[in-house]
C-alpha positions as CSV (number, residue, x, y, z in Angstrom):
1,X,-91.2,-88.0,63.2
2,X,-88.8,-84.6,62.3
3,X,-85.7,-83.1,63.9
4,X,-85.2,-79.5,64.6
5,X,-81.9,-78.3,64.8
6,X,-81.2,-74.4,66.0
7,X,-78.4,-71.8,66.4
8,X,-78.1,-68.2,67.3
9,X,-76.7,-66.2,64.7
10,X,-76.6,-62.1,64.7
11,X,-79.0,-62.0,67.5
12,X,-81.5,-64.1,66.3
13,X,-82.5,-68.0,65.9
14,X,-81.8,-69.9,63.0
15,X,-83.4,-73.1,62.6
16,X,-83.9,-75.9,60.2
17,X,-86.8,-78.8,60.3
18,X,-84.8,-82.3,58.7
19,X,-87.7,-84.8,57.9
20,X,-90.5,-82.7,58.2
21,X,-91.2,-82.1,54.3
22,X,-90.2,-83.1,50.8
23,X,-89.1,-86.6,52.0
24,X,-88.4,-87.6,48.4
25,X,-85.6,-85.1,47.6
26,X,-82.4,-86.6,48.3
27,X,-82.1,-83.9,51.0
28,X,-84.5,-81.1,52.4
29,X,-83.9,-78.3,54.6
30,X,-87.0,-76.3,56.1
31,X,-85.5,-73.3,57.0
32,X,-86.5,-70.4,59.6
33,X,-84.9,-67.2,60.3
34,X,-87.1,-64.9,62.4
35,X,-90.3,-65.3,60.8
36,X,-88.4,-65.8,57.2
37,X,-88.9,-69.4,55.7
38,X,-87.3,-71.1,52.8
39,X,-87.5,-74.6,51.5
40,X,-84.2,-75.9,50.4
41,X,-84.1,-79.2,48.5
42,X,-81.2,-80.8,46.9
43,X,-82.0,-83.8,44.1
44,X,-79.7,-85.7,41.5
45,X,-79.9,-88.0,38.9
46,X,-79.6,-91.8,39.2
47,X,-77.2,-91.8,36.5
48,X,-75.1,-89.5,34.7
49,X,-75.9,-87.4,31.8
50,X,-74.3,-88.7,28.5
51,X,-72.1,-87.2,26.1
52,X,-70.9,-83.9,28.5
53,X,-67.9,-82.7,29.7
54,X,-69.2,-80.5,32.6
55,X,-70.8,-81.0,35.7
56,X,-74.7,-80.0,35.3
57,X,-75.9,-78.2,38.3
58,X,-79.0,-76.0,38.5
59,X,-79.6,-73.5,41.2
60,X,-83.0,-72.0,41.4
61,X,-84.3,-69.1,44.0
62,X,-88.0,-69.1,44.1
63,X,-89.6,-65.5,45.1
64,X,-93.2,-66.4,46.1
65,X,-94.9,-62.9,46.4
66,X,-97.5,-65.0,48.9
67,X,-94.3,-64.7,51.0
68,X,-94.9,-60.9,51.4
69,X,-98.6,-60.9,51.2
70,X,-98.9,-59.6,47.6
71,X,-100.6,-61.0,44.5
72,X,-98.6,-61.1,41.4
73,X,-99.4,-58.2,38.8
74,X,-100.9,-58.9,35.4
75,X,-103.4,-60.7,33.6
76,X,-102.3,-64.5,34.6
77,X,-101.9,-63.3,38.4
78,X,-98.9,-65.8,39.0
79,X,-95.2,-65.5,39.0
80,X,-93.7,-65.6,35.8
81,X,-89.8,-65.8,35.0
82,X,-87.3,-65.0,37.6
83,X,-86.6,-61.4,38.8
84,X,-83.0,-60.2,38.5
85,X,-82.5,-60.5,42.3
86,X,-83.6,-64.4,41.9
87,X,-81.2,-64.9,39.0
88,X,-78.6,-63.1,41.3
89,X,-79.3,-65.0,44.4
90,X,-78.9,-68.4,42.1
91,X,-75.6,-67.4,41.2
92,X,-74.5,-66.4,44.7
93,X,-75.3,-70.2,45.8
94,X,-74.0,-71.8,42.6
95,X,-70.5,-70.0,43.0
96,X,-69.3,-71.3,46.2
97,X,-70.9,-74.7,46.1
98,X,-70.1,-75.6,42.4
99,X,-66.4,-76.4,43.4
100,X,-67.4,-78.6,46.0
101,X,-68.6,-81.5,43.9
102,X,-66.1,-83.9,42.6
103,X,-64.7,-83.0,39.4
104,X,-65.4,-85.9,37.6
105,X,-69.5,-86.0,38.7
106,X,-71.9,-85.9,35.8
107,X,-75.1,-86.5,37.3
108,X,-77.5,-84.0,37.0
109,X,-78.1,-82.1,40.4
110,X,-80.7,-79.2,41.3
111,X,-80.8,-77.0,44.3
112,X,-83.8,-75.5,44.8
113,X,-85.0,-72.6,47.0
114,X,-88.7,-71.9,47.6
115,X,-89.0,-68.5,49.5
116,X,-92.5,-69.0,51.6
117,X,-92.4,-66.3,54.1
118,X,-90.3,-62.9,54.5
119,X,-89.4,-61.4,57.6
120,X,-87.5,-57.8,56.6
121,X,-85.4,-58.5,59.6
122,X,-83.9,-61.6,58.4
123,X,-83.0,-61.5,54.4
124,X,-84.5,-64.4,52.5
125,X,-81.4,-64.8,50.0
126,X,-79.4,-65.5,53.2
127,X,-81.4,-68.3,54.6
128,X,-81.8,-69.9,51.0
129,X,-77.8,-69.9,50.8
130,X,-77.4,-71.7,54.1
131,X,-80.4,-74.0,53.3
132,X,-79.0,-75.3,50.0
133,X,-75.7,-76.2,51.8
134,X,-77.6,-78.1,54.7
135,X,-79.8,-79.7,52.0
136,X,-76.7,-81.0,50.2
137,X,-74.8,-81.9,53.2
138,X,-77.3,-83.9,54.8
139,X,-78.4,-86.0,51.3
140,X,-76.5,-88.8,49.6
141,X,-75.1,-86.4,46.8
142,X,-71.3,-86.6,46.8
143,X,-70.2,-83.2,48.1
144,X,-66.9,-82.1,49.9
145,X,-68.7,-79.7,52.4
146,X,-70.0,-78.4,54.5
147,X,-70.2,-74.7,53.6
148,X,-71.6,-71.8,55.2
149,X,-72.2,-68.1,54.6
150,X,-72.6,-64.7,56.3
151,X,-73.6,-61.4,55.2
152,X,-72.2,-58.4,56.5
153,X,-73.3,-54.8,56.8
154,X,-72.0,-51.4,57.6
155,X,-73.5,-48.8,59.4
156,X,-71.5,-45.4,60.6
157,X,-68.4,-47.7,60.8
158,X,-69.8,-50.6,62.8
159,X,-70.1,-54.1,61.2
160,X,-73.4,-55.4,61.0
161,X,-73.9,-59.3,61.0
162,X,-76.6,-60.7,58.7
163,X,-78.3,-57.0,58.4
164,X,-82.1,-56.4,58.2
165,X,-83.4,-55.6,54.4
166,X,-83.5,-51.9,55.5
167,X,-79.7,-52.1,56.7
168,X,-78.5,-54.1,53.6
169,X,-80.4,-51.4,51.3
170,X,-79.1,-48.2,52.7
171,X,-75.7,-48.9,54.9
172,X,-72.5,-48.4,53.3
173,X,-71.6,-52.2,52.4
174,X,-73.5,-55.2,51.0
175,X,-70.7,-58.4,51.9
176,X,-71.6,-62.0,51.4
177,X,-68.7,-64.5,52.4
178,X,-68.9,-68.1,52.1
179,X,-66.5,-70.3,53.8
180,X,-65.4,-74.0,54.2
181,X,-63.8,-75.2,57.4
182,X,-60.6,-73.9,56.1
183,X,-60.8,-71.5,54.0
184,X,-63.1,-68.4,51.9
185,X,-64.8,-69.8,49.2
186,X,-66.5,-67.2,47.7
187,X,-67.1,-63.1,48.0
188,X,-69.6,-61.0,46.8
189,X,-69.6,-57.3,47.7
190,X,-71.2,-53.8,47.0
191,X,-69.7,-50.6,49.3
192,X,-69.7,-47.2,49.4
193,X,-65.7,-46.9,49.0
194,X,-65.1,-48.8,52.0
195,X,-61.2,-49.2,52.4
196,X,-59.3,-52.4,51.6
197,X,-58.3,-52.8,55.5
198,X,-61.8,-52.7,56.5
199,X,-63.3,-54.9,53.7
200,X,-60.8,-57.6,54.8
201,X,-61.9,-57.2,58.5
202,X,-65.3,-57.9,57.4
203,X,-64.6,-60.4,55.4
204,X,-62.6,-62.5,58.0
205,X,-65.2,-61.4,60.8
206,X,-67.7,-63.3,58.4
207,X,-65.4,-66.0,57.9
208,X,-65.4,-66.7,61.7
209,X,-69.2,-66.7,62.0
210,X,-69.1,-69.3,59.1
211,X,-66.9,-71.6,61.3
212,X,-69.8,-71.6,64.0
213,X,-72.1,-72.3,61.4
214,X,-70.1,-75.2,60.0
215,X,-69.8,-77.0,63.1
216,X,-73.6,-76.8,63.3
217,X,-74.1,-78.4,60.1
218,X,-71.5,-81.0,61.0
219,X,-73.6,-81.8,63.9
220,X,-76.9,-82.1,61.8
221,X,-75.2,-84.3,59.4
222,X,-73.6,-86.5,61.9
223,X,-77.2,-87.3,63.3
224,X,-79.3,-87.1,60.1
225,X,-77.2,-87.2,57.1
226,X,-77.5,-89.9,54.4
227,X,-74.4,-91.8,53.1
228,X,-73.2,-90.8,49.9
229,X,-74.1,-92.4,46.9
230,X,-71.4,-94.4,44.5
231,X,-71.2,-92.8,41.0
232,X,-69.6,-93.4,37.8
233,X,-66.4,-91.3,37.4
234,X,-65.9,-89.5,34.1
235,X,-62.3,-88.8,34.8
236,X,-59.7,-89.1,31.7
237,X,-57.8,-92.2,31.9
238,X,-53.8,-91.7,32.6
239,X,-53.1,-94.1,29.7
240,X,-54.9,-91.2,27.5
241,X,-52.7,-88.6,28.5
242,X,-49.9,-90.7,27.9
243,X,-50.9,-91.5,24.4
244,X,-51.3,-87.8,23.9
245,X,-47.9,-87.0,25.2
246,X,-46.2,-89.4,22.7
247,X,-48.3,-87.6,20.2
248,X,-47.9,-84.1,21.2
249,X,-44.8,-83.8,23.9
250,X,-45.2,-80.9,26.5
251,X,-43.3,-78.8,24.9
252,X,-44.9,-79.0,21.6
253,X,-48.2,-77.8,23.7
254,X,-46.2,-75.1,25.4
255,X,-45.1,-73.4,22.1
256,X,-48.8,-73.9,20.7
257,X,-50.9,-72.1,23.6
258,X,-48.3,-69.3,24.8
259,X,-49.2,-66.5,22.5
260,X,-50.8,-63.6,23.1
261,X,-53.2,-63.6,20.3
262,X,-56.4,-66.0,20.9
263,X,-56.9,-66.8,17.2
264,X,-53.3,-68.3,16.8
265,X,-53.6,-70.6,19.7
266,X,-57.0,-71.7,18.7
267,X,-55.5,-72.3,15.2
268,X,-53.0,-74.2,17.1
269,X,-54.8,-76.3,19.2
270,X,-57.3,-77.2,16.3
271,X,-54.0,-78.6,14.4
272,X,-53.1,-80.4,17.5
273,X,-56.6,-81.9,18.0
274,X,-56.7,-83.1,14.2
275,X,-53.4,-84.8,14.7
276,X,-55.0,-86.7,18.0
277,X,-58.2,-87.6,16.2
278,X,-56.0,-89.3,13.4
279,X,-54.0,-90.9,15.9
280,X,-57.0,-92.3,17.9
281,X,-59.2,-93.3,14.8
282,X,-59.6,-96.7,15.9
283,X,-60.3,-95.8,19.5
284,X,-64.1,-94.8,19.7
285,X,-64.1,-94.6,23.6
286,X,-61.1,-92.4,23.5
287,X,-62.5,-90.1,20.4
288,X,-65.7,-89.2,22.8
289,X,-63.7,-87.7,25.4
290,X,-60.7,-86.2,23.2
291,X,-62.2,-82.6,23.7
292,X,-62.2,-82.7,27.4
293,X,-58.7,-84.4,27.2
294,X,-57.0,-82.0,25.2
295,X,-58.5,-79.3,27.4
296,X,-57.0,-80.6,30.6
297,X,-53.8,-81.1,28.7
298,X,-53.6,-77.6,27.8
299,X,-54.8,-77.1,31.5
300,X,-51.8,-78.8,33.0
301,X,-49.4,-77.2,30.2
302,X,-50.3,-73.4,31.1
303,X,-50.7,-74.0,34.9
304,X,-47.0,-75.7,35.1
305,X,-45.4,-72.9,32.9
306,X,-47.1,-70.3,35.4
307,X,-46.4,-71.8,38.5
308,X,-43.2,-73.0,38.2
309,X,-41.4,-70.5,35.7
310,X,-43.7,-67.4,36.1
311,X,-44.4,-67.5,32.4
312,X,-48.0,-65.9,31.2
313,X,-49.3,-67.2,28.0
314,X,-48.9,-64.0,26.2
315,X,-45.4,-63.3,28.0
316,X,-46.8,-60.9,30.3
317,X,-45.1,-60.2,33.6
318,X,-47.2,-61.4,36.6
319,X,-48.5,-57.9,37.4
320,X,-48.4,-56.3,34.0
321,X,-51.5,-55.3,32.6
322,X,-52.3,-55.5,29.0
323,X,-52.5,-52.8,26.4
324,X,-55.1,-50.2,27.3
325,X,-57.3,-48.0,25.2
326,X,-60.2,-45.4,25.7
327,X,-62.0,-42.9,24.1
328,X,-65.5,-41.2,24.2
329,X,-68.0,-39.8,22.1
330,X,-67.5,-42.6,19.6
331,X,-71.6,-43.1,18.9
332,X,-73.1,-39.9,17.0
333,X,-76.3,-38.5,18.6
334,X,-76.9,-40.8,21.6
335,X,-76.5,-39.1,25.6
336,X,-72.9,-40.2,26.3
337,X,-70.7,-43.3,24.6
338,X,-67.2,-44.6,25.5
339,X,-64.9,-47.6,24.5
340,X,-62.4,-49.3,26.9
341,X,-59.9,-52.0,25.1
342,X,-57.6,-53.8,27.4
343,X,-55.9,-56.2,25.2
344,X,-58.3,-58.3,23.1
345,X,-61.3,-57.4,25.7
346,X,-63.3,-54.6,24.0
347,X,-66.5,-53.1,25.4
348,X,-68.5,-50.1,24.1
349,X,-70.8,-48.5,26.4
350,X,-73.7,-45.8,26.0
351,X,-75.4,-43.8,28.4
352,X,-78.9,-42.8,28.3
353,X,-80.7,-39.9,29.8
354,X,-84.6,-39.7,30.8
355,X,-86.9,-38.0,33.4
356,X,-87.5,-39.8,36.5
357,X,-90.7,-41.1,35.4
358,X,-88.5,-43.8,33.5
359,X,-87.1,-45.6,36.0
360,X,-87.5,-49.3,36.4
361,X,-90.3,-50.5,38.3
362,X,-89.6,-53.1,40.6
363,X,-92.3,-55.9,42.1
364,X,-90.5,-58.0,44.5
365,X,-89.9,-59.3,48.0
366,X,-88.5,-56.0,49.2
367,X,-90.9,-53.4,50.3
368,X,-88.7,-50.7,49.5
369,X,-87.2,-51.9,46.4
370,X,-90.2,-50.3,44.2
371,X,-87.9,-48.5,41.4
372,X,-84.3,-48.4,40.3
373,X,-83.1,-45.1,38.9
374,X,-79.8,-46.3,37.5
375,X,-79.9,-49.5,35.2
376,X,-76.8,-51.0,33.7
377,X,-77.1,-53.6,31.2
378,X,-74.2,-56.2,29.8
379,X,-74.7,-57.7,26.1
380,X,-72.3,-60.6,25.2
381,X,-73.1,-61.5,21.3
382,X,-71.5,-64.6,20.1
383,X,-69.3,-62.3,17.3
384,X,-67.4,-61.0,20.3
385,X,-65.6,-64.6,20.5
386,X,-65.5,-65.3,17.0
387,X,-68.5,-67.9,17.1
388,X,-71.9,-68.0,15.7
389,X,-75.2,-68.3,17.7
390,X,-78.6,-67.2,17.5
391,X,-79.1,-64.3,20.4
392,X,-81.8,-65.4,22.7
393,X,-81.6,-62.4,25.2
394,X,-79.7,-62.0,28.2
395,X,-78.7,-65.3,30.0
396,X,-77.8,-65.6,33.7
397,X,-74.4,-64.6,32.9
398,X,-75.1,-61.5,31.1
399,X,-77.6,-60.4,34.1
400,X,-74.9,-61.1,36.3
401,X,-72.0,-59.4,34.5
402,X,-74.5,-56.3,34.5
403,X,-75.4,-56.4,37.9
404,X,-71.8,-56.4,39.0
405,X,-70.8,-53.1,36.9
406,X,-74.1,-51.3,38.0
407,X,-73.3,-52.1,41.7
408,X,-69.6,-50.9,40.9
409,X,-70.9,-47.4,40.0
410,X,-74.0,-46.9,42.4
411,X,-71.8,-45.2,45.0
412,X,-70.4,-42.5,43.0
413,X,-73.9,-41.5,41.2
414,X,-75.1,-37.8,42.4
415,X,-78.7,-37.9,44.2
416,X,-81.7,-37.4,42.4
417,X,-82.2,-33.5,44.0
418,X,-78.4,-32.9,42.4
419,X,-79.4,-34.9,39.0
420,X,-83.1,-35.5,38.6
421,X,-82.7,-37.9,35.8
422,X,-83.3,-41.7,35.1
423,X,-79.9,-43.4,34.0
424,X,-79.3,-46.2,31.7
425,X,-75.9,-47.5,30.4
426,X,-75.5,-50.7,27.9
427,X,-72.3,-52.3,27.6
428,X,-72.0,-54.0,24.1
429,X,-69.1,-56.5,24.2
430,X,-67.3,-56.1,20.7
431,X,-64.3,-58.6,21.6
432,X,-63.8,-60.7,24.6
433,X,-60.8,-62.1,26.0
434,X,-61.0,-62.0,29.9
435,X,-62.9,-59.9,32.2
436,X,-65.4,-57.9,30.0
437,X,-67.7,-56.8,33.2
438,X,-64.2,-55.0,34.5
439,X,-63.9,-53.6,31.2
440,X,-67.5,-52.8,31.0
441,X,-66.9,-50.9,34.6
442,X,-64.6,-48.7,33.1
443,X,-66.5,-47.9,29.8
444,X,-69.4,-47.3,32.1
445,X,-67.6,-44.7,33.9
446,X,-66.5,-42.6,30.9
447,X,-69.6,-43.2,29.1
448,X,-71.7,-41.3,32.2
449,X,-68.9,-38.4,32.4
450,X,-69.0,-38.0,28.6
451,X,-73.0,-37.6,29.3
452,X,-72.6,-35.0,32.0
453,X,-73.7,-36.9,34.6
454,X,-71.8,-35.3,37.6
455,X,-70.3,-38.8,39.2
456,X,-68.4,-38.1,42.4
457,X,-65.1,-40.1,41.6
458,X,-63.9,-42.0,38.8
459,X,-64.4,-45.8,39.0
460,X,-62.4,-48.7,37.3
461,X,-62.2,-52.5,37.7
462,X,-59.8,-55.2,37.4
463,X,-59.3,-59.0,37.7
464,X,-56.9,-61.1,39.5
465,X,-56.1,-64.7,39.1
466,X,-54.3,-67.7,40.4
467,X,-52.7,-70.4,40.0
468,X,-52.2,-72.8,43.3
469,X,-49.7,-75.3,43.9
470,X,-49.7,-78.5,46.2
471,X,-49.5,-76.4,49.5
472,X,-51.2,-73.5,50.8
473,X,-48.0,-71.1,50.3
474,X,-47.3,-72.2,46.5
475,X,-49.3,-70.0,44.6
476,X,-48.8,-67.5,41.7
477,X,-51.3,-64.1,41.7
478,X,-52.0,-63.0,38.1
479,X,-53.0,-59.2,37.2
480,X,-55.3,-58.7,34.7
481,X,-56.2,-62.3,33.7
482,X,-57.1,-63.0,29.8
483,X,-59.4,-65.8,29.0
484,X,-56.9,-68.7,28.9
485,X,-55.6,-67.8,32.6
486,X,-59.4,-68.1,33.8
487,X,-60.4,-70.8,32.0
488,X,-57.2,-73.0,33.2
489,X,-56.6,-71.0,36.7
490,X,-58.2,-71.4,40.1
491,X,-59.6,-67.8,40.6
492,X,-61.4,-64.9,38.9
493,X,-61.3,-62.3,41.8
494,X,-62.8,-59.1,40.5
495,X,-62.5,-55.8,42.3
496,X,-63.9,-52.2,41.6
497,X,-63.3,-49.2,43.4
498,X,-62.2,-45.2,43.2
499,X,-59.0,-43.9,44.6
500,X,-60.4,-43.9,47.9
501,X,-61.9,-47.3,48.3
502,X,-63.9,-50.6,47.2
503,X,-67.3,-50.4,45.4
504,X,-67.8,-54.0,44.5
505,X,-66.2,-57.5,44.7
506,X,-67.1,-60.6,43.1
507,X,-64.8,-63.8,43.4
508,X,-65.1,-67.4,41.7
509,X,-63.0,-69.8,42.5
510,X,-62.4,-73.2,41.0
511,X,-60.6,-74.7,44.1
512,X,-61.8,-75.6,47.7
513,X,-61.1,-71.8,49.0
514,X,-58.4,-69.3,49.6
515,X,-56.0,-68.5,52.3
516,X,-55.9,-65.1,53.9
517,X,-52.5,-64.1,52.3
518,X,-54.4,-65.2,48.7
519,X,-57.1,-62.9,49.6
520,X,-55.3,-59.9,51.0
521,X,-52.6,-60.1,47.8
522,X,-55.5,-60.1,45.5
523,X,-57.1,-57.1,46.8
524,X,-53.8,-55.1,46.6
525,X,-52.8,-56.2,43.1
526,X,-56.5,-55.1,42.3
527,X,-55.9,-51.7,44.0
528,X,-52.8,-51.0,42.1
529,X,-54.4,-51.9,38.9
530,X,-57.3,-49.6,38.8
531,X,-54.9,-46.6,39.8
532,X,-52.7,-47.5,37.4
533,X,-56.1,-47.6,34.7
534,X,-57.7,-44.7,35.8
535,X,-54.5,-42.6,35.6
536,X,-52.8,-43.8,32.3
537,X,-55.8,-44.4,30.7
538,X,-59.3,-43.1,31.3
539,X,-58.4,-39.7,32.6
540,X,-56.8,-39.4,29.2
541,X,-59.6,-40.1,27.4
542,X,-62.0,-38.1,30.1
543,X,-60.8,-36.6,33.1
544,X,-64.0,-35.5,34.6
545,X,-67.7,-35.1,33.9
546,X,-68.8,-32.9,31.3
547,X,-70.5,-29.4,33.0
548,X,-73.5,-30.2,30.9
549,X,-75.5,-32.7,29.5
550,X,-75.2,-33.4,25.8
551,X,-77.1,-31.3,23.1
552,X,-79.2,-34.7,22.3
553,X,-80.1,-35.4,26.0
554,X,-83.2,-34.2,27.8
555,X,-82.9,-31.0,29.7
556,X,-84.5,-30.9,33.0
557,X,-86.2,-27.8,35.1
558,X,-86.6,-28.4,38.6
559,X,-89.4,-26.3,40.4
560,X,-91.0,-26.4,43.9
561,X,-94.8,-25.8,44.2
562,X,-97.3,-26.1,47.0
563,X,-98.4,-29.5,47.7
564,X,-101.8,-28.4,48.4
565,X,-101.5,-26.9,44.4
566,X,-100.9,-30.5,42.8
567,X,-104.2,-31.0,42.0
568,X,-104.7,-27.7,40.0
569,X,-101.8,-28.2,37.8
570,X,-102.9,-32.1,37.1
571,X,-106.6,-30.9,36.6
572,X,-109.9,-32.8,36.4
573,X,-108.5,-36.1,35.0
574,X,-105.3,-34.8,34.2
575,X,-106.5,-32.2,31.7
576,X,-104.6,-29.2,32.9
577,X,-101.2,-30.9,32.7
578,X,-102.0,-32.9,29.5
579,X,-102.7,-29.5,28.1
580,X,-99.7,-27.9,29.3
581,X,-97.6,-31.1,27.5
582,X,-99.5,-31.0,24.3
583,X,-98.5,-27.1,24.0
584,X,-94.9,-27.6,24.3
585,X,-94.1,-31.0,24.0
586,X,-92.3,-31.5,27.5
587,X,-92.4,-34.2,30.2
588,X,-93.6,-33.3,33.5
589,X,-93.2,-35.3,36.4
590,X,-94.6,-34.1,39.8
591,X,-94.0,-36.0,43.5
592,X,-96.1,-35.9,46.4
593,X,-94.1,-33.2,48.4
594,X,-94.8,-30.8,45.2
595,X,-91.4,-31.3,43.3
596,X,-91.9,-30.8,39.5
597,X,-89.7,-31.8,36.9
598,X,-89.8,-30.5,33.4
599,X,-88.0,-32.3,30.9
600,X,-87.3,-31.6,27.2
601,X,-84.8,-30.8,24.4
602,X,-86.2,-27.1,23.6
603,X,-85.3,-24.9,26.3
604,X,-87.9,-22.2,25.2
605,X,-90.8,-24.9,25.7
606,X,-89.7,-26.1,28.6
607,X,-89.6,-22.2,30.2
608,X,-93.0,-21.7,28.7
609,X,-94.3,-25.0,30.5
610,X,-92.5,-23.7,33.3
611,X,-94.3,-20.4,33.4
612,X,-97.4,-22.1,32.7
613,X,-97.2,-24.2,35.6
614,X,-96.3,-21.2,38.1
615,X,-99.1,-19.0,36.7
616,X,-101.5,-22.1,37.5
617,X,-100.2,-22.0,41.3
618,X,-100.0,-18.3,41.9
619,X,-102.2,-16.7,44.4
620,X,-103.3,-14.1,42.2
621,X,-103.0,-10.5,43.4
622,X,-104.4,-7.3,42.0
623,X,-102.1,-5.7,39.6
624,X,-100.6,-9.0,38.1
625,X,-100.3,-8.9,34.2
626,X,-101.1,-11.8,32.1
627,X,-100.8,-13.1,28.5
628,X,-103.6,-15.0,27.5
629,X,-106.1,-16.0,24.7
630,X,-109.7,-15.1,24.1
631,X,-111.3,-18.2,24.1
632,X,-115.1,-17.5,24.7
633,X,-117.0,-14.2,23.7
634,X,-120.4,-13.3,25.3
635,X,-122.3,-10.0,25.1
636,X,-121.1,-8.9,28.0
637,X,-117.2,-9.6,27.8
638,X,-114.7,-12.3,26.8
639,X,-112.8,-15.2,28.6
640,X,-109.3,-15.2,28.7
641,X,-107.4,-18.3,29.1
642,X,-103.8,-17.2,31.1
643,X,-103.0,-20.8,31.9
644,X,-104.1,-24.5,30.7
645,X,-107.5,-24.8,32.6
646,X,-107.3,-21.1,33.7
647,X,-109.5,-18.3,32.9
648,X,-110.6,-14.9,34.0
649,X,-113.3,-12.5,32.2
650,X,-112.8,-8.9,30.6
651,X,-116.0,-6.9,31.4
652,X,-117.0,-5.1,27.9
653,X,-116.3,-2.0,29.8
654,X,-112.7,-2.8,30.4
655,X,-111.7,-4.0,26.8
656,X,-111.0,-0.4,25.3
657,X,-110.7,2.9,26.3
658,X,-113.4,4.2,24.2
659,X,-117.2,2.9,24.2
660,X,-117.9,-0.2,22.3
661,X,-120.8,-1.7,21.2
662,X,-120.0,-5.5,20.6
663,X,-117.3,-7.2,22.1
664,X,-116.5,-8.8,18.4
665,X,-115.9,-5.3,17.3
666,X,-112.4,-5.5,19.3
667,X,-111.9,-9.1,20.1
668,X,-111.8,-12.2,18.1
669,X,-111.6,-15.8,19.5
670,X,-107.9,-17.2,19.4
671,X,-106.5,-13.4,19.9
672,X,-103.7,-12.9,22.0
673,X,-103.9,-10.5,24.4
674,X,-102.2,-8.7,27.7
675,X,-104.5,-8.4,30.8
676,X,-104.1,-6.8,34.2
677,X,-105.8,-8.8,37.2
678,X,-108.6,-6.9,38.8
679,X,-109.2,-9.2,41.5
680,X,-112.2,-11.6,41.7
681,X,-116.0,-10.4,40.6
682,X,-119.1,-10.8,42.8
683,X,-118.8,-14.1,41.4
684,X,-115.7,-15.5,42.3
685,X,-114.0,-15.2,38.9
686,X,-111.1,-13.6,38.0
687,X,-111.4,-10.3,36.6
688,X,-109.1,-8.5,34.2
689,X,-109.1,-5.5,32.1
690,X,-107.4,-4.8,28.5
691,X,-107.8,-1.3,28.6
692,X,-105.7,-0.7,31.8
693,X,-102.9,-3.1,31.1
694,X,-100.8,-0.2,29.4
695,X,-101.0,1.5,32.7
696,X,-99.3,-1.2,34.8
């Protein structure tokens, strides 16, 4: 027997079957929201993993194309690696749940979400988020839940609870909020310049809805939840900390870590570690956990100085931003480039423009997501943090950071009608010491402007950190956190936006939630900081988009033709359009509504291609004059090609004013001639005259 539990959320019924499937998992929730179905499971290893100093949590979100009635493309006809959307969804589930597991827990845990059916009115990502929370809460895996998640959309100023796929895609806001019974634990947002006040309203409306979900989950746990299992704690012994403080006093540790140079700090810590390794040489148990113990010693030192003395490791004020620098056009021949530096964080961004045929094709679970016009890619090489490691392509972190910067800039991009280009920006991390994703947003914005992309407004981003004490009102917010403050602090609250509103938010925390004063304070701090960055740094490098794309960027001419004439331009099996491309070297895109884009770098050749297309689609009238080439000679006359795939005939009597005996006496194959249209002959062919052309 299994049990089903239901609740009404956003005008629809959310239900979960417990005990119906996957009985061997530690916890399983068979979720239903409308006709969307997701199986969420939670499993844990029996023993902790040896030799690690972190919690080994894996979150998977599996998109099965059968859920939307599709067969996968490609040779194998089965799903391959996780899509970008699947990776981002996994990260959104991971971020709020990870802090709720015990900090000293080292057992492997996997949260798996299998999307089996998709109702466009009920987003499967949301169902998976709630399902993961339920599966973990009812399992025997130690977990300080429950937690719950709600999504909010915005249409015409009205907030929409758990919006449909269509509203999520086209509305003015995409907000996901996760909560515990007391506090907000995760915020993820993309927004069309939504004011801070409206964003806060949406966040706390979602938080209120989460409370009803949490009560529902608690009722489920009370009825079918398992007792949490015992586990081997990996906490550092207090006597080890006492011994470490005798070797290196807290005052000495403070001197070691409080410097604005990352390399100096790391050298100081290496010296301290060497001292402790020597002191603990006879204690193999302590040596095995020395790295984690030293990390926690540093953490306690930094947190104490920030919280009690408001002293930051690099000596800055709490609201002070590190030294800023910005420049454009640092890379020759590319379409646009910019570099943004904030302290020891440095990003170089390169923008590439291409015709719309170069958009990214997407084969996903949303029927409307077939192509992506703007792509932002983020790279994080090991040299940016002074390490050596073989590059194996982008991981989940790189994909997440790229998506955040992409989301930040989408609201200010021009429409396809205004700017008919596919756009790709690539952020190369030259140096990293805190919030490279926000530096990527700033660099990308400047790179787009340098490339001549007419973005509507400038966008900047910044991250705000947090150190908390024993009570809710004992906290310190830190503007522009560096790596050390991120590692040892409680929060990484990233906000991007224009002068008029927010375009993206991503909030990561390591504690069990944030109070409203913290959330409001962080959003306000980030607004002040991004205004400062735009006014004092970015606008000095480039204040507005360039009026034209660069000389190495492709140029695009757009014309409109009768949709019924598209076939004439394309020709049989593409013969006509391919001939135009071969002659001029341009790229041509034609949409179903007759919009034609001619793309190239040589304006003369582009104009030539446009003339050819316009000639092909023209309804010919007597008296029109054309330039053409002799392509065939007969006894009775010559055939003139006046556009690719378009020919007309000049009768021998219309070639010259004087009488000629043979066409070859005047014309030869390949001759360029000027002709006037006489209409159509008895056979329906275009009839031309050369001798009458001068009179016209």
